[in-house]
Chimera marker file (.cmm) of the C-alpha trace (Angstrom):
<marker_set name="trace">
<marker id="1" x="0.000" y="0.000" z="0.000" r="1" g="1" b="0" radius="0.5"/>
<marker id="2" x="1.372" y="3.416" z="-0.960" r="1" g="1" b="0" radius="0.5"/>
<marker id="3" x="0.977" y="6.717" z="0.914" r="1" g="1" b="0" radius="0.5"/>
<marker id="4" x="-1.432" y="7.808" z="-1.862" r="1" g="1" b="0" radius="0.5"/>
<marker id="5" x="-3.742" y="4.847" z="-1.243" r="1" g="1" b="0" radius="0.5"/>
<marker id="6" x="-3.508" y="5.323" z="2.530" r="1" g="1" b="0" radius="0.5"/>
<marker id="7" x="-4.462" y="8.975" z="2.123" r="1" g="1" b="0" radius="0.5"/>
<marker id="8" x="-7.533" y="8.086" z="0.056" r="1" g="1" b="0" radius="0.5"/>
<marker id="9" x="-8.596" y="5.424" z="2.545" r="1" g="1" b="0" radius="0.5"/>
<marker id="10" x="-8.067" y="7.791" z="5.475" r="1" g="1" b="0" radius="0.5"/>
<marker id="11" x="-10.245" y="10.445" z="3.827" r="1" g="1" b="0" radius="0.5"/>
<marker id="12" x="-12.952" y="7.942" z="2.868" r="1" g="1" b="0" radius="0.5"/>
<marker id="13" x="-12.682" y="8.760" z="-0.827" r="1" g="1" b="0" radius="0.5"/>
<marker id="14" x="-14.271" y="6.530" z="-3.447" r="1" g="1" b="0" radius="0.5"/>
<marker id="15" x="-11.443" y="5.256" z="-5.663" r="1" g="1" b="0" radius="0.5"/>
<marker id="16" x="-10.234" y="2.258" z="-7.637" r="1" g="1" b="0" radius="0.5"/>
<marker id="17" x="-6.668" y="0.981" z="-7.799" r="1" g="1" b="0" radius="0.5"/>
<marker id="18" x="-5.590" y="-0.190" z="-11.264" r="1" g="1" b="0" radius="0.5"/>
<marker id="19" x="-2.447" y="-2.275" z="-11.698" r="1" g="1" b="0" radius="0.5"/>
<marker id="20" x="-0.437" y="-3.118" z="-14.787" r="1" g="1" b="0" radius="0.5"/>
<marker id="21" x="2.966" y="-4.642" z="-15.501" r="1" g="1" b="0" radius="0.5"/>
<marker id="22" x="5.464" y="-1.815" z="-15.792" r="1" g="1" b="0" radius="0.5"/>
<marker id="23" x="8.230" y="-2.300" z="-18.330" r="1" g="1" b="0" radius="0.5"/>
<marker id="24" x="11.413" y="-1.034" z="-16.629" r="1" g="1" b="0" radius="0.5"/>
<marker id="25" x="12.821" y="-0.011" z="-20.028" r="1" g="1" b="0" radius="0.5"/>
<marker id="26" x="10.110" y="2.622" z="-20.596" r="1" g="1" b="0" radius="0.5"/>
<marker id="27" x="10.223" y="6.224" z="-19.513" r="1" g="1" b="0" radius="0.5"/>
<marker id="28" x="6.859" y="7.071" z="-21.098" r="1" g="1" b="0" radius="0.5"/>
<marker id="29" x="5.063" y="6.220" z="-17.874" r="1" g="1" b="0" radius="0.5"/>
<marker id="30" x="1.722" y="7.855" z="-18.602" r="1" g="1" b="0" radius="0.5"/>
<marker id="31" x="1.493" y="6.459" z="-22.115" r="1" g="1" b="0" radius="0.5"/>
<marker id="32" x="2.336" y="3.032" z="-20.739" r="1" g="1" b="0" radius="0.5"/>
<marker id="33" x="-0.582" y="3.253" z="-18.291" r="1" g="1" b="0" radius="0.5"/>
<marker id="34" x="-2.946" y="4.415" z="-21.043" r="1" g="1" b="0" radius="0.5"/>
<marker id="35" x="-1.979" y="1.515" z="-23.303" r="1" g="1" b="0" radius="0.5"/>
<marker id="36" x="-1.873" y="-1.157" z="-20.607" r="1" g="1" b="0" radius="0.5"/>
<marker id="37" x="-5.201" y="-0.188" z="-19.043" r="1" g="1" b="0" radius="0.5"/>
<marker id="38" x="-7.055" y="1.034" z="-22.149" r="1" g="1" b="0" radius="0.5"/>
<marker id="39" x="-7.730" y="4.469" z="-20.661" r="1" g="1" b="0" radius="0.5"/>
<marker id="40" x="-8.874" y="7.688" z="-22.318" r="1" g="1" b="0" radius="0.5"/>
<marker id="41" x="-5.681" y="9.776" z="-22.661" r="1" g="1" b="0" radius="0.5"/>
<marker id="42" x="-7.517" y="12.954" z="-21.655" r="1" g="1" b="0" radius="0.5"/>
<marker id="43" x="-8.385" y="11.388" z="-18.274" r="1" g="1" b="0" radius="0.5"/>
<marker id="44" x="-4.845" y="10.322" z="-17.340" r="1" g="1" b="0" radius="0.5"/>
<marker id="45" x="-2.944" y="13.100" z="-15.594" r="1" g="1" b="0" radius="0.5"/>
<marker id="46" x="0.777" y="13.185" z="-14.969" r="1" g="1" b="0" radius="0.5"/>
<marker id="47" x="2.149" y="14.765" z="-11.822" r="1" g="1" b="0" radius="0.5"/>
<marker id="48" x="5.074" y="17.102" z="-12.402" r="1" g="1" b="0" radius="0.5"/>
<marker id="49" x="7.149" y="19.040" z="-9.895" r="1" g="1" b="0" radius="0.5"/>
<marker id="50" x="8.451" y="22.475" z="-10.819" r="1" g="1" b="0" radius="0.5"/>
<marker id="51" x="10.630" y="25.017" z="-9.058" r="1" g="1" b="0" radius="0.5"/>
<marker id="52" x="9.314" y="28.580" z="-9.014" r="1" g="1" b="0" radius="0.5"/>
<marker id="53" x="11.657" y="31.552" z="-9.277" r="1" g="1" b="0" radius="0.5"/>
<marker id="54" x="11.238" y="32.269" z="-5.560" r="1" g="1" b="0" radius="0.5"/>
<marker id="55" x="12.622" y="28.810" z="-4.751" r="1" g="1" b="0" radius="0.5"/>
<marker id="56" x="9.341" y="27.114" z="-3.865" r="1" g="1" b="0" radius="0.5"/>
<marker id="57" x="8.400" y="23.781" z="-5.386" r="1" g="1" b="0" radius="0.5"/>
<marker id="58" x="4.916" y="23.318" z="-6.865" r="1" g="1" b="0" radius="0.5"/>
<marker id="59" x="2.992" y="20.361" z="-8.217" r="1" g="1" b="0" radius="0.5"/>
<marker id="60" x="1.355" y="20.574" z="-11.637" r="1" g="1" b="0" radius="0.5"/>
<marker id="61" x="-1.142" y="17.970" z="-12.851" r="1" g="1" b="0" radius="0.5"/>
<marker id="62" x="-1.792" y="17.900" z="-16.588" r="1" g="1" b="0" radius="0.5"/>
<marker id="63" x="-3.137" y="15.323" z="-19.045" r="1" g="1" b="0" radius="0.5"/>
<marker id="64" x="-0.465" y="12.926" z="-20.279" r="1" g="1" b="0" radius="0.5"/>
<marker id="65" x="-1.321" y="13.834" z="-23.891" r="1" g="1" b="0" radius="0.5"/>
<marker id="66" x="-0.267" y="17.472" z="-23.316" r="1" g="1" b="0" radius="0.5"/>
<marker id="67" x="2.790" y="19.430" z="-22.214" r="1" g="1" b="0" radius="0.5"/>
<marker id="68" x="3.014" y="21.589" z="-19.138" r="1" g="1" b="0" radius="0.5"/>
<marker id="69" x="3.246" y="25.273" z="-20.021" r="1" g="1" b="0" radius="0.5"/>
<marker id="70" x="5.748" y="26.515" z="-17.443" r="1" g="1" b="0" radius="0.5"/>
<marker id="71" x="4.816" y="30.161" z="-18.031" r="1" g="1" b="0" radius="0.5"/>
<marker id="72" x="1.167" y="29.333" z="-17.301" r="1" g="1" b="0" radius="0.5"/>
<marker id="73" x="2.169" y="27.497" z="-14.123" r="1" g="1" b="0" radius="0.5"/>
<marker id="74" x="4.257" y="30.462" z="-12.989" r="1" g="1" b="0" radius="0.5"/>
<marker id="75" x="1.303" y="32.808" z="-13.565" r="1" g="1" b="0" radius="0.5"/>
<marker id="76" x="-1.055" y="30.505" z="-11.648" r="1" g="1" b="0" radius="0.5"/>
<marker id="77" x="1.416" y="30.315" z="-8.759" r="1" g="1" b="0" radius="0.5"/>
<marker id="78" x="2.005" y="34.067" z="-8.641" r="1" g="1" b="0" radius="0.5"/>
<marker id="79" x="5.608" y="33.719" z="-9.784" r="1" g="1" b="0" radius="0.5"/>
<marker id="80" x="7.501" y="35.190" z="-12.714" r="1" g="1" b="0" radius="0.5"/>
<marker id="81" x="9.138" y="31.958" z="-13.877" r="1" g="1" b="0" radius="0.5"/>
<marker id="82" x="9.012" y="28.211" z="-13.354" r="1" g="1" b="0" radius="0.5"/>
<marker id="83" x="11.331" y="25.414" z="-14.402" r="1" g="1" b="0" radius="0.5"/>
<marker id="84" x="11.123" y="21.685" z="-13.990" r="1" g="1" b="0" radius="0.5"/>
<marker id="85" x="12.569" y="20.564" z="-10.663" r="1" g="1" b="0" radius="0.5"/>
<marker id="86" x="15.466" y="18.152" z="-10.709" r="1" g="1" b="0" radius="0.5"/>
<marker id="87" x="14.579" y="14.491" z="-10.323" r="1" g="1" b="0" radius="0.5"/>
<marker id="88" x="16.305" y="14.473" z="-6.943" r="1" g="1" b="0" radius="0.5"/>
<marker id="89" x="14.343" y="17.489" z="-5.667" r="1" g="1" b="0" radius="0.5"/>
<marker id="90" x="11.033" y="16.041" z="-6.911" r="1" g="1" b="0" radius="0.5"/>
<marker id="91" x="11.699" y="12.652" z="-5.341" r="1" g="1" b="0" radius="0.5"/>
<marker id="92" x="12.889" y="14.152" z="-2.045" r="1" g="1" b="0" radius="0.5"/>
<marker id="93" x="9.872" y="16.460" z="-1.706" r="1" g="1" b="0" radius="0.5"/>
<marker id="94" x="7.247" y="13.907" z="-2.711" r="1" g="1" b="0" radius="0.5"/>
<marker id="95" x="8.698" y="10.676" z="-1.377" r="1" g="1" b="0" radius="0.5"/>
<marker id="96" x="8.044" y="8.985" z="-4.722" r="1" g="1" b="0" radius="0.5"/>
<marker id="97" x="10.265" y="7.984" z="-7.644" r="1" g="1" b="0" radius="0.5"/>
<marker id="98" x="9.908" y="9.494" z="-11.115" r="1" g="1" b="0" radius="0.5"/>
<marker id="99" x="7.217" y="7.698" z="-13.066" r="1" g="1" b="0" radius="0.5"/>
<marker id="100" x="5.407" y="6.968" z="-9.820" r="1" g="1" b="0" radius="0.5"/>
<marker id="101" x="4.923" y="10.443" z="-8.364" r="1" g="1" b="0" radius="0.5"/>
<marker id="102" x="1.391" y="10.697" z="-7.075" r="1" g="1" b="0" radius="0.5"/>
<marker id="103" x="-0.228" y="14.029" z="-6.241" r="1" g="1" b="0" radius="0.5"/>
<marker id="104" x="-1.614" y="12.327" z="-3.114" r="1" g="1" b="0" radius="0.5"/>
<marker id="105" x="0.253" y="11.390" z="0.054" r="1" g="1" b="0" radius="0.5"/>
<marker id="106" x="3.387" y="13.373" z="-0.680" r="1" g="1" b="0" radius="0.5"/>
<marker id="107" x="6.012" y="13.864" z="2.043" r="1" g="1" b="0" radius="0.5"/>
<marker id="108" x="5.816" y="17.651" z="1.780" r="1" g="1" b="0" radius="0.5"/>
<marker id="109" x="2.631" y="19.624" z="1.230" r="1" g="1" b="0" radius="0.5"/>
<marker id="110" x="3.394" y="21.535" z="-1.956" r="1" g="1" b="0" radius="0.5"/>
<marker id="111" x="1.117" y="24.055" z="-3.643" r="1" g="1" b="0" radius="0.5"/>
<marker id="112" x="-0.818" y="22.125" z="-6.276" r="1" g="1" b="0" radius="0.5"/>
<marker id="113" x="-2.245" y="23.229" z="-9.607" r="1" g="1" b="0" radius="0.5"/>
<marker id="114" x="-4.349" y="21.179" z="-11.978" r="1" g="1" b="0" radius="0.5"/>
<marker id="115" x="-5.162" y="21.881" z="-15.582" r="1" g="1" b="0" radius="0.5"/>
<marker id="116" x="-8.651" y="23.318" z="-15.948" r="1" g="1" b="0" radius="0.5"/>
<marker id="117" x="-9.608" y="20.423" z="-18.255" r="1" g="1" b="0" radius="0.5"/>
<marker id="118" x="-10.012" y="18.335" z="-15.067" r="1" g="1" b="0" radius="0.5"/>
<marker id="119" x="-13.141" y="20.343" z="-14.282" r="1" g="1" b="0" radius="0.5"/>
<marker id="120" x="-14.978" y="18.735" z="-17.209" r="1" g="1" b="0" radius="0.5"/>
<marker id="121" x="-14.040" y="15.174" z="-16.258" r="1" g="1" b="0" radius="0.5"/>
<marker id="122" x="-16.139" y="13.016" z="-13.977" r="1" g="1" b="0" radius="0.5"/>
<marker id="123" x="-13.274" y="10.664" z="-13.237" r="1" g="1" b="0" radius="0.5"/>
<marker id="124" x="-9.554" y="11.101" z="-13.496" r="1" g="1" b="0" radius="0.5"/>
<marker id="125" x="-6.539" y="8.802" z="-13.317" r="1" g="1" b="0" radius="0.5"/>
<marker id="126" x="-3.297" y="9.627" z="-11.496" r="1" g="1" b="0" radius="0.5"/>
<marker id="127" x="-0.290" y="7.666" z="-10.359" r="1" g="1" b="0" radius="0.5"/>
<marker id="128" x="-0.886" y="5.565" z="-7.300" r="1" g="1" b="0" radius="0.5"/>
<marker id="129" x="2.620" y="6.199" z="-6.017" r="1" g="1" b="0" radius="0.5"/>
<marker id="130" x="4.439" y="3.419" z="-7.815" r="1" g="1" b="0" radius="0.5"/>
<marker id="131" x="5.207" y="2.609" z="-11.420" r="1" g="1" b="0" radius="0.5"/>
<marker id="132" x="2.500" y="0.241" z="-12.632" r="1" g="1" b="0" radius="0.5"/>
<marker id="133" x="-0.141" y="1.601" z="-10.243" r="1" g="1" b="0" radius="0.5"/>
<marker id="134" x="-2.882" y="4.048" z="-11.238" r="1" g="1" b="0" radius="0.5"/>
<marker id="135" x="-5.761" y="5.409" z="-9.191" r="1" g="1" b="0" radius="0.5"/>
<marker id="136" x="-9.173" y="6.249" z="-10.628" r="1" g="1" b="0" radius="0.5"/>
<marker id="137" x="-11.178" y="8.790" z="-8.621" r="1" g="1" b="0" radius="0.5"/>
<marker id="138" x="-13.594" y="11.649" z="-9.072" r="1" g="1" b="0" radius="0.5"/>
<marker id="139" x="-11.830" y="14.738" z="-10.336" r="1" g="1" b="0" radius="0.5"/>
<marker id="140" x="-13.551" y="16.840" z="-7.669" r="1" g="1" b="0" radius="0.5"/>
<marker id="141" x="-12.079" y="14.535" z="-4.980" r="1" g="1" b="0" radius="0.5"/>
<marker id="142" x="-8.581" y="14.901" z="-6.426" r="1" g="1" b="0" radius="0.5"/>
<marker id="143" x="-8.956" y="18.684" z="-6.490" r="1" g="1" b="0" radius="0.5"/>
<marker id="144" x="-10.266" y="18.724" z="-2.918" r="1" g="1" b="0" radius="0.5"/>
<marker id="145" x="-7.684" y="16.329" z="-1.467" r="1" g="1" b="0" radius="0.5"/>
<marker id="146" x="-4.700" y="18.040" z="-3.100" r="1" g="1" b="0" radius="0.5"/>
<marker id="147" x="-6.136" y="21.523" z="-2.483" r="1" g="1" b="0" radius="0.5"/>
<marker id="148" x="-5.316" y="22.159" z="-6.130" r="1" g="1" b="0" radius="0.5"/>
<marker id="149" x="-6.129" y="25.362" z="-7.926" r="1" g="1" b="0" radius="0.5"/>
<marker id="150" x="-7.607" y="25.037" z="-11.398" r="1" g="1" b="0" radius="0.5"/>
<marker id="151" x="-5.773" y="26.903" z="-14.154" r="1" g="1" b="0" radius="0.5"/>
<marker id="152" x="-5.067" y="26.469" z="-17.866" r="1" g="1" b="0" radius="0.5"/>
<marker id="153" x="-1.635" y="24.824" z="-17.681" r="1" g="1" b="0" radius="0.5"/>
<marker id="154" x="-1.150" y="22.996" z="-20.956" r="1" g="1" b="0" radius="0.5"/>
<marker id="155" x="-0.082" y="23.242" z="-24.514" r="1" g="1" b="0" radius="0.5"/>
<marker id="156" x="-0.410" y="20.429" z="-27.012" r="1" g="1" b="0" radius="0.5"/>
<marker id="157" x="2.501" y="17.994" z="-27.476" r="1" g="1" b="0" radius="0.5"/>
<marker id="158" x="2.967" y="19.251" z="-31.034" r="1" g="1" b="0" radius="0.5"/>
<marker id="159" x="3.517" y="22.896" z="-30.091" r="1" g="1" b="0" radius="0.5"/>
<link id1="1" id2="2" r="1" g="1" b="0" radius="0.2"/>
<link id1="2" id2="3" r="1" g="1" b="0" radius="0.2"/>
<link id1="3" id2="4" r="1" g="1" b="0" radius="0.2"/>
<link id1="4" id2="5" r="1" g="1" b="0" radius="0.2"/>
<link id1="5" id2="6" r="1" g="1" b="0" radius="0.2"/>
<link id1="6" id2="7" r="1" g="1" b="0" radius="0.2"/>
<link id1="7" id2="8" r="1" g="1" b="0" radius="0.2"/>
<link id1="8" id2="9" r="1" g="1" b="0" radius="0.2"/>
<link id1="9" id2="10" r="1" g="1" b="0" radius="0.2"/>
<link id1="10" id2="11" r="1" g="1" b="0" radius="0.2"/>
<link id1="11" id2="12" r="1" g="1" b="0" radius="0.2"/>
<link id1="12" id2="13" r="1" g="1" b="0" radius="0.2"/>
<link id1="13" id2="14" r="1" g="1" b="0" radius="0.2"/>
<link id1="14" id2="15" r="1" g="1" b="0" radius="0.2"/>
<link id1="15" id2="16" r="1" g="1" b="0" radius="0.2"/>
<link id1="16" id2="17" r="1" g="1" b="0" radius="0.2"/>
<link id1="17" id2="18" r="1" g="1" b="0" radius="0.2"/>
<link id1="18" id2="19" r="1" g="1" b="0" radius="0.2"/>
<link id1="19" id2="20" r="1" g="1" b="0" radius="0.2"/>
<link id1="20" id2="21" r="1" g="1" b="0" radius="0.2"/>
<link id1="21" id2="22" r="1" g="1" b="0" radius="0.2"/>
<link id1="22" id2="23" r="1" g="1" b="0" radius="0.2"/>
<link id1="23" id2="24" r="1" g="1" b="0" radius="0.2"/>
<link id1="24" id2="25" r="1" g="1" b="0" radius="0.2"/>
<link id1="25" id2="26" r="1" g="1" b="0" radius="0.2"/>
<link id1="26" id2="27" r="1" g="1" b="0" radius="0.2"/>
<link id1="27" id2="28" r="1" g="1" b="0" radius="0.2"/>
<link id1="28" id2="29" r="1" g="1" b="0" radius="0.2"/>
<link id1="29" id2="30" r="1" g="1" b="0" radius="0.2"/>
<link id1="30" id2="31" r="1" g="1" b="0" radius="0.2"/>
<link id1="31" id2="32" r="1" g="1" b="0" radius="0.2"/>
<link id1="32" id2="33" r="1" g="1" b="0" radius="0.2"/>
<link id1="33" id2="34" r="1" g="1" b="0" radius="0.2"/>
<link id1="34" id2="35" r="1" g="1" b="0" radius="0.2"/>
<link id1="35" id2="36" r="1" g="1" b="0" radius="0.2"/>
<link id1="36" id2="37" r="1" g="1" b="0" radius="0.2"/>
<link id1="37" id2="38" r="1" g="1" b="0" radius="0.2"/>
<link id1="38" id2="39" r="1" g="1" b="0" radius="0.2"/>
<link id1="39" id2="40" r="1" g="1" b="0" radius="0.2"/>
<link id1="40" id2="41" r="1" g="1" b="0" radius="0.2"/>
<link id1="41" id2="42" r="1" g="1" b="0" radius="0.2"/>
<link id1="42" id2="43" r="1" g="1" b="0" radius="0.2"/>
<link id1="43" id2="44" r="1" g="1" b="0" radius="0.2"/>
<link id1="44" id2="45" r="1" g="1" b="0" radius="0.2"/>
<link id1="45" id2="46" r="1" g="1" b="0" radius="0.2"/>
<link id1="46" id2="47" r="1" g="1" b="0" radius="0.2"/>
<link id1="47" id2="48" r="1" g="1" b="0" radius="0.2"/>
<link id1="48" id2="49" r="1" g="1" b="0" radius="0.2"/>
<link id1="49" id2="50" r="1" g="1" b="0" radius="0.2"/>
<link id1="50" id2="51" r="1" g="1" b="0" radius="0.2"/>
<link id1="51" id2="52" r="1" g="1" b="0" radius="0.2"/>
<link id1="52" id2="53" r="1" g="1" b="0" radius="0.2"/>
<link id1="53" id2="54" r="1" g="1" b="0" radius="0.2"/>
<link id1="54" id2="55" r="1" g="1" b="0" radius="0.2"/>
<link id1="55" id2="56" r="1" g="1" b="0" radius="0.2"/>
<link id1="56" id2="57" r="1" g="1" b="0" radius="0.2"/>
<link id1="57" id2="58" r="1" g="1" b="0" radius="0.2"/>
<link id1="58" id2="59" r="1" g="1" b="0" radius="0.2"/>
<link id1="59" id2="60" r="1" g="1" b="0" radius="0.2"/>
<link id1="60" id2="61" r="1" g="1" b="0" radius="0.2"/>
<link id1="61" id2="62" r="1" g="1" b="0" radius="0.2"/>
<link id1="62" id2="63" r="1" g="1" b="0" radius="0.2"/>
<link id1="63" id2="64" r="1" g="1" b="0" radius="0.2"/>
<link id1="64" id2="65" r="1" g="1" b="0" radius="0.2"/>
<link id1="65" id2="66" r="1" g="1" b="0" radius="0.2"/>
<link id1="66" id2="67" r="1" g="1" b="0" radius="0.2"/>
<link id1="67" id2="68" r="1" g="1" b="0" radius="0.2"/>
<link id1="68" id2="69" r="1" g="1" b="0" radius="0.2"/>
<link id1="69" id2="70" r="1" g="1" b="0" radius="0.2"/>
<link id1="70" id2="71" r="1" g="1" b="0" radius="0.2"/>
<link id1="71" id2="72" r="1" g="1" b="0" radius="0.2"/>
<link id1="72" id2="73" r="1" g="1" b="0" radius="0.2"/>
<link id1="73" id2="74" r="1" g="1" b="0" radius="0.2"/>
<link id1="74" id2="75" r="1" g="1" b="0" radius="0.2"/>
<link id1="75" id2="76" r="1" g="1" b="0" radius="0.2"/>
<link id1="76" id2="77" r="1" g="1" b="0" radius="0.2"/>
<link id1="77" id2="78" r="1" g="1" b="0" radius="0.2"/>
<link id1="78" id2="79" r="1" g="1" b="0" radius="0.2"/>
<link id1="79" id2="80" r="1" g="1" b="0" radius="0.2"/>
<link id1="80" id2="81" r="1" g="1" b="0" radius="0.2"/>
<link id1="81" id2="82" r="1" g="1" b="0" radius="0.2"/>
<link id1="82" id2="83" r="1" g="1" b="0" radius="0.2"/>
<link id1="83" id2="84" r="1" g="1" b="0" radius="0.2"/>
<link id1="84" id2="85" r="1" g="1" b="0" radius="0.2"/>
<link id1="85" id2="86" r="1" g="1" b="0" radius="0.2"/>
<link id1="86" id2="87" r="1" g="1" b="0" radius="0.2"/>
<link id1="87" id2="88" r="1" g="1" b="0" radius="0.2"/>
<link id1="88" id2="89" r="1" g="1" b="0" radius="0.2"/>
<link id1="89" id2="90" r="1" g="1" b="0" radius="0.2"/>
<link id1="90" id2="91" r="1" g="1" b="0" radius="0.2"/>
<link id1="91" id2="92" r="1" g="1" b="0" radius="0.2"/>
<link id1="92" id2="93" r="1" g="1" b="0" radius="0.2"/>
<link id1="93" id2="94" r="1" g="1" b="0" radius="0.2"/>
<link id1="94" id2="95" r="1" g="1" b="0" radius="0.2"/>
<link id1="95" id2="96" r="1" g="1" b="0" radius="0.2"/>
<link id1="96" id2="97" r="1" g="1" b="0" radius="0.2"/>
<link id1="97" id2="98" r="1" g="1" b="0" radius="0.2"/>
<link id1="98" id2="99" r="1" g="1" b="0" radius="0.2"/>
<link id1="99" id2="100" r="1" g="1" b="0" radius="0.2"/>
<link id1="100" id2="101" r="1" g="1" b="0" radius="0.2"/>
<link id1="101" id2="102" r="1" g="1" b="0" radius="0.2"/>
<link id1="102" id2="103" r="1" g="1" b="0" radius="0.2"/>
<link id1="103" id2="104" r="1" g="1" b="0" radius="0.2"/>
<link id1="104" id2="105" r="1" g="1" b="0" radius="0.2"/>
<link id1="105" id2="106" r="1" g="1" b="0" radius="0.2"/>
<link id1="106" id2="107" r="1" g="1" b="0" radius="0.2"/>
<link id1="107" id2="108" r="1" g="1" b="0" radius="0.2"/>
<link id1="108" id2="109" r="1" g="1" b="0" radius="0.2"/>
<link id1="109" id2="110" r="1" g="1" b="0" radius="0.2"/>
<link id1="110" id2="111" r="1" g="1" b="0" radius="0.2"/>
<link id1="111" id2="112" r="1" g="1" b="0" radius="0.2"/>
<link id1="112" id2="113" r="1" g="1" b="0" radius="0.2"/>
<link id1="113" id2="114" r="1" g="1" b="0" radius="0.2"/>
<link id1="114" id2="115" r="1" g="1" b="0" radius="0.2"/>
<link id1="115" id2="116" r="1" g="1" b="0" radius="0.2"/>
<link id1="116" id2="117" r="1" g="1" b="0" radius="0.2"/>
<link id1="117" id2="118" r="1" g="1" b="0" radius="0.2"/>
<link id1="118" id2="119" r="1" g="1" b="0" radius="0.2"/>
<link id1="119" id2="120" r="1" g="1" b="0" radius="0.2"/>
<link id1="120" id2="121" r="1" g="1" b="0" radius="0.2"/>
<link id1="121" id2="122" r="1" g="1" b="0" radius="0.2"/>
<link id1="122" id2="123" r="1" g="1" b="0" radius="0.2"/>
<link id1="123" id2="124" r="1" g="1" b="0" radius="0.2"/>
<link id1="124" id2="125" r="1" g="1" b="0" radius="0.2"/>
<link id1="125" id2="126" r="1" g="1" b="0" radius="0.2"/>
<link id1="126" id2="127" r="1" g="1" b="0" radius="0.2"/>
<link id1="127" id2="128" r="1" g="1" b="0" radius="0.2"/>
<link id1="128" id2="129" r="1" g="1" b="0" radius="0.2"/>
<link id1="129" id2="130" r="1" g="1" b="0" radius="0.2"/>
<link id1="130" id2="131" r="1" g="1" b="0" radius="0.2"/>
<link id1="131" id2="132" r="1" g="1" b="0" radius="0.2"/>
<link id1="132" id2="133" r="1" g="1" b="0" radius="0.2"/>
<link id1="133" id2="134" r="1" g="1" b="0" radius="0.2"/>
<link id1="134" id2="135" r="1" g="1" b="0" radius="0.2"/>
<link id1="135" id2="136" r="1" g="1" b="0" radius="0.2"/>
<link id1="136" id2="137" r="1" g="1" b="0" radius="0.2"/>
<link id1="137" id2="138" r="1" g="1" b="0" radius="0.2"/>
<link id1="138" id2="139" r="1" g="1" b="0" radius="0.2"/>
<link id1="139" id2="140" r="1" g="1" b="0" radius="0.2"/>
<link id1="140" id2="141" r="1" g="1" b="0" radius="0.2"/>
<link id1="141" id2="142" r="1" g="1" b="0" radius="0.2"/>
<link id1="142" id2="143" r="1" g="1" b="0" radius="0.2"/>
<link id1="143" id2="144" r="1" g="1" b="0" radius="0.2"/>
<link id1="144" id2="145" r="1" g="1" b="0" radius="0.2"/>
<link id1="145" id2="146" r="1" g="1" b="0" radius="0.2"/>
<link id1="146" id2="147" r="1" g="1" b="0" radius="0.2"/>
<link id1="147" id2="148" r="1" g="1" b="0" radius="0.2"/>
<link id1="148" id2="149" r="1" g="1" b="0" radius="0.2"/>
<link id1="149" id2="150" r="1" g="1" b="0" radius="0.2"/>
<link id1="150" id2="151" r="1" g="1" b="0" radius="0.2"/>
<link id1="151" id2="152" r="1" g="1" b="0" radius="0.2"/>
<link id1="152" id2="153" r="1" g="1" b="0" radius="0.2"/>
<link id1="153" id2="154" r="1" g="1" b="0" radius="0.2"/>
<link id1="154" id2="155" r="1" g="1" b="0" radius="0.2"/>
<link id1="155" id2="156" r="1" g="1" b="0" radius="0.2"/>
<link id1="156" id2="157" r="1" g="1" b="0" radius="0.2"/>
<link id1="157" id2="158" r="1" g="1" b="0" radius="0.2"/>
<link id1="158" id2="159" r="1" g="1" b="0" radius="0.2"/>
</marker_set>
């Protein structure tokens, strides 16, 4: 059981744990989950950790089929700039390894932002805190439990 699952159980959230065999050679973690579980790409959100120009870390949740717009994240967080955090900083702050970073049950409470497309989804999928583990839950529960602020945070993968 991961800290993400424990957090959901503790809060009495309605959720489903989905497991699949992770291929250790892949680094396309979200795409792997989509393919293995047959999920709608728009409903699978990746959890990214960024460093704001004031030194704070922030969590951004965006659909796997999009790219995080760092300028949009900075605006949403009230900063001038944002850059992706190092793998070491992200893992240290969240307690998870890359490819298994869940927005739930993180070691440190970081400000969280979620792409506004989540508002239109009934259910959403996020990492369960381990590679090969996804959680399906109501988007409103994810927003509530992470205290995430909704903001347009994405640009398409082709831009």
